[in-house]
C-alpha positions in Angstrom: 131.2 6.9 265.4 133.7 9.3 263.2 136.5 7.7 261.3 137.7 10.4 258.7 138.5 13.2 259.9 140.1 16.8 257.7 141.5 19.7 260.0 141.9 23.0 258.4 145.1 24.7 259.2 145.8 21.0 261.4 150.5 22.5 261.2 150.6 23.7 264.3 149.0 24.2 267.5 145.0 23.7 269.0 144.6 21.9 264.8 148.3 19.9 265.3 147.3 18.3 268.9 143.8 17.6 267.8 145.3 15.2 265.6 147.4 13.8 267.3 144.5 13.0 270.0 142.2 11.7 266.9 144.7 9.4 266.2 144.9 7.5 269.5 141.7 6.9 270.0 140.7 3.8 268.5 138.7 4.0 265.5 139.7 6.8 263.8 141.4 5.5 259.6 142.5 8.6 258.0 143.0 12.1 259.6 143.2 15.1 256.2 146.1 17.7 257.2 144.3 20.6 255.5 147.3 22.7 255.6 148.8 25.8 253.3 152.2 25.1 253.0 153.1 21.7 251.8 156.8 22.4 253.6 155.0 22.8 257.5 152.6 20.4 256.2 154.7 17.5 255.8 156.8 18.7 259.1 153.6 18.2 260.5 153.4 15.0 259.0 156.0 14.1 259.8 156.0 14.7 263.7 152.4 13.6 263.9 153.5 10.1 262.8 156.8 9.8 264.8 154.1 11.1 267.7 151.2 8.6 267.4 152.2 5.9 265.9 150.0 5.9 263.2 149.7 6.3 259.2 146.8 7.8 258.9 147.6 11.8 257.5 147.0 13.0 254.8 148.1 16.4 253.3 145.5 18.2 251.7 146.4 21.7 250.4 144.2 24.2 251.4 144.5 27.9 252.1 141.1 29.2 253.6 141.4 32.4 252.9 141.0 31.9 249.3 137.9 29.9 248.0 139.3 29.0 245.2 142.2 27.2 247.0 139.1 24.9 249.1 137.7 24.2 245.8 140.6 22.2 244.6 141.7 20.8 247.6 137.8 18.9 248.0 138.2 18.1 244.7 140.9 16.4 245.4 139.3 14.6 249.2 138.7 10.4 247.5 136.8 9.8 251.0 133.6 11.1 251.9 134.7 12.7 255.9 132.2 11.7 259.0 134.2 15.5 260.9 134.8 18.5 259.6 136.9 20.7 262.1 136.9 24.0 260.9 139.9 25.2 263.6 142.1 27.4 260.4 141.7 31.3 261.5 143.9 34.2 263.2 144.3 37.8 264.1 144.2 38.3 259.6 147.7 39.1 260.1 149.7 42.0 259.5 146.8 44.1 257.6 143.7 42.4 258.9 142.0 45.4 257.8 143.3 44.7 253.8 140.9 43.0 251.5 141.1 40.3 249.6 140.4 38.9 246.1 136.3 38.3 247.1 136.5 42.3 248.8 136.5 41.0 251.7 139.2 41.4 254.8 141.9 39.4 255.2 140.8 38.9 258.3 137.3 37.6 257.9 138.4 35.5 254.7 141.1 33.6 257.1 138.3 32.3 259.8 134.9 32.0 258.1 135.1 32.4 253.4 137.2 30.0 252.7 134.8 27.3 256.0 131.8 28.2 253.8 133.2 27.9 250.7 134.2 24.2 251.9 131.0 22.6 253.9 129.4 24.8 250.3 130.8 21.5 248.2 131.7 19.0 250.9 127.6 19.1 251.1 127.8 19.6 246.8 130.1 16.3 246.7 128.0 14.8 249.5 131.2 14.5 250.9 130.3 15.5 254.4 128.4 13.1 256.7 127.8 13.7 260.0 129.5 16.9 262.0 130.9 19.9 261.5 132.5 22.1 264.4 134.1 25.5 264.0 136.3 26.8 265.8 134.9 29.9 267.8 136.5 32.1 270.1 134.7 33.3 273.6 135.2 36.9 272.5 131.6 36.2 271.1 130.0 37.2 274.2 132.3 39.1 274.9 135.5 38.6 277.7 134.6 41.6 280.3 138.2 40.9 282.6 140.5 40.7 278.4 137.9 44.5 277.5 136.2 42.4 275.0 133.2 43.8 274.5 130.2 41.3 273.1 129.8 41.9 269.6 125.9 43.9 269.8 125.0 44.8 266.0 122.2 47.6 265.1 119.6 45.9 263.4 121.2 42.6 262.0 120.6 43.2 258.8 122.6 41.5 255.5 123.7 44.7 255.1 124.9 45.7 258.3 126.4 41.8 258.3 128.0 42.4 255.3 130.0 45.4 256.9 131.6 43.2 259.2 132.1 41.3 256.4 134.1 43.4 254.5 134.9 46.2 257.5 132.8 48.2 256.8 131.4 48.6 260.0 134.8 49.5 262.0 134.3 52.8 260.4 137.7 53.8 260.3 138.6 52.7 262.9 140.1 48.9 262.7 140.5 47.1 266.6 141.8 43.7 265.4 140.4 42.2 268.5 137.1 44.2 268.4 136.5 42.5 265.3 138.5 39.4 265.9 135.0 39.1 268.0 132.8 39.9 265.4 133.7 37.6 262.5 134.0 35.5 265.6 130.3 36.1 265.8 128.5 36.0 261.8 130.6 32.7 262.0 128.3 31.3 264.5 125.1 32.8 263.5 126.2 31.2 260.2 126.5 28.1 261.9 123.4 28.3 263.2 122.0 28.4 259.6 123.2 26.2 258.8 122.0 23.2 261.0 118.7 24.7 260.4 119.2 24.4 256.4 121.0 20.6 256.4 119.1 18.7 260.5 121.4 15.5 258.8 123.9 17.2 259.8 125.3 18.3 263.5 126.7 21.7 263.2 128.8 22.9 266.5 130.6 25.7 266.9 132.8 25.4 270.3 135.6 27.7 271.6 138.9 26.4 272.3 139.0 28.3 275.7 141.9 30.2 277.0 144.5 28.2 275.6 147.9 28.9 275.5 151.0 27.6 273.2 148.8 28.3 270.1 149.8 31.2 267.2 146.3 33.2 267.3 148.0 36.2 268.7 151.8 36.4 267.0 149.9 38.3 264.2 149.2 41.9 267.2 151.1 44.1 267.0 154.6 44.3 268.8 153.8 45.6 272.3 150.4 43.4 272.4 152.3 40.4 271.1 154.8 40.7 273.6 152.4 40.7 276.2 149.5 37.9 275.2 152.5 35.3 273.7 155.1 36.5 277.0 153.2 37.8 280.0 149.5 37.6 279.8 149.0 34.0 278.2 152.5 31.9 280.9 151.6 33.6 284.1 148.6 36.6 284.6 146.3 34.5 283.0 147.3 30.8 284.3 147.3 33.0 288.1 143.5 34.0 287.3 142.5 30.8 285.7 141.4 31.9 282.7 144.1 29.9 280.4 144.4 26.7 280.4 147.4 24.2 278.0 147.3 23.3 274.4 145.8 19.9 274.9 142.2 20.5 276.7 141.8 23.6 273.7 142.0 20.5 271.9 140.9 18.1 273.9 138.0 20.4 274.3 137.3 19.9 270.1 138.5 15.8 270.0 135.0 14.9 273.0 132.6 17.9 271.2 132.8 16.0 268.3 131.3 12.7 270.2 129.2 14.4 272.4 125.7 12.9 271.8 125.0 15.8 274.2 126.1 18.4 272.0 122.5 20.4 270.6 122.9 20.7 266.7 122.7 24.4 266.4 124.3 26.0 269.6 127.7 27.5 270.0 129.2 25.7 273.7 132.1 27.5 275.1 133.5 28.6 278.9 130.7 29.9 281.3 130.1 33.4 281.6 133.2 34.3 283.7 136.0 32.8 283.1 136.8 31.2 279.7 138.6 27.5 281.0 136.5 25.0 282.5 133.9 23.2 280.9 131.9 23.6 278.0 128.7 25.0 278.8 125.9 26.0 275.9 126.1 30.0 275.9 122.3 31.2 274.5 121.9 32.2 278.1 124.6 34.5 278.2 123.7 36.2 274.9 120.3 35.3 273.6 120.6 36.9 270.1 123.3 33.9 269.1 119.1 32.7 268.3 117.9 34.9 266.8 116.8 33.0 263.0 116.6 36.1 261.1 120.2 37.3 261.9 121.8 33.7 261.4 119.6 33.7 258.0 121.2 37.4 257.0 124.8 35.8 257.6 124.4 32.9 255.3 123.3 35.6 252.6 125.0 38.1 253.1 128.8 35.9 252.5 127.4 33.8 250.3 127.3 37.6 248.1 131.2 37.4 248.4 131.2 33.7 247.1 129.4 34.7 244.2 
């Protein structure tokens, strides 16, 4: 039983509902809400306490796009964590291709860099006990119906994968949707590398699926944002069986951290033809996920930017 859980990006969307659902489970003793904005974090904490009747939420100020912020946050955590849910991410703001002070794109920083630093620090301080779950995406194995192609590395070398991180892989045209799939792919490869480095901790990547009511697409340009938020997600995709509720997306995370049938090192998402329904191992759909050289090269490449 995971009694103490830390959730990144916990003040809104899937992260907040994951916290709500976990609080209602018997045995949950403490939930760390890792958020970058103190005002929004406090509002979320107040709402969660009112909705659950539980006073088990503790705010940790953490900007996962900034490794220094992550370090300060980990140092402030007083209790060892049984389960870590790396939910924070998104499309990287209005300028997803812009480089941060660490030399990676805003998109990569928000989705992966800080989470790598977080896991490294928690393990170094013996504060992560049972399971680490990364919020991956169906985009990793491609979504043909949404025009999202499966990422295809030519060599899987450290340099090529580092190019995904600093944006050079994409050349002069940075397509946020294409980059998002590649960033989530890199993070999923890293999670599998970690499962082999730390066999005492379960590392699983889980997609929340096509989930309505999230803020993931808020940073897209005007036309694309309007289409996704006001046409595709609320109307078109549910009719196609390609979207489910916020509660259902969050429940994937809640159930997965306790599911003994999910194997460490694997990526679980929907069946190939859809982005909803039961979780299945994605390796049969995308065998490159099992390439240990690509996994290890990803781990080495990301640490170039962490020093």
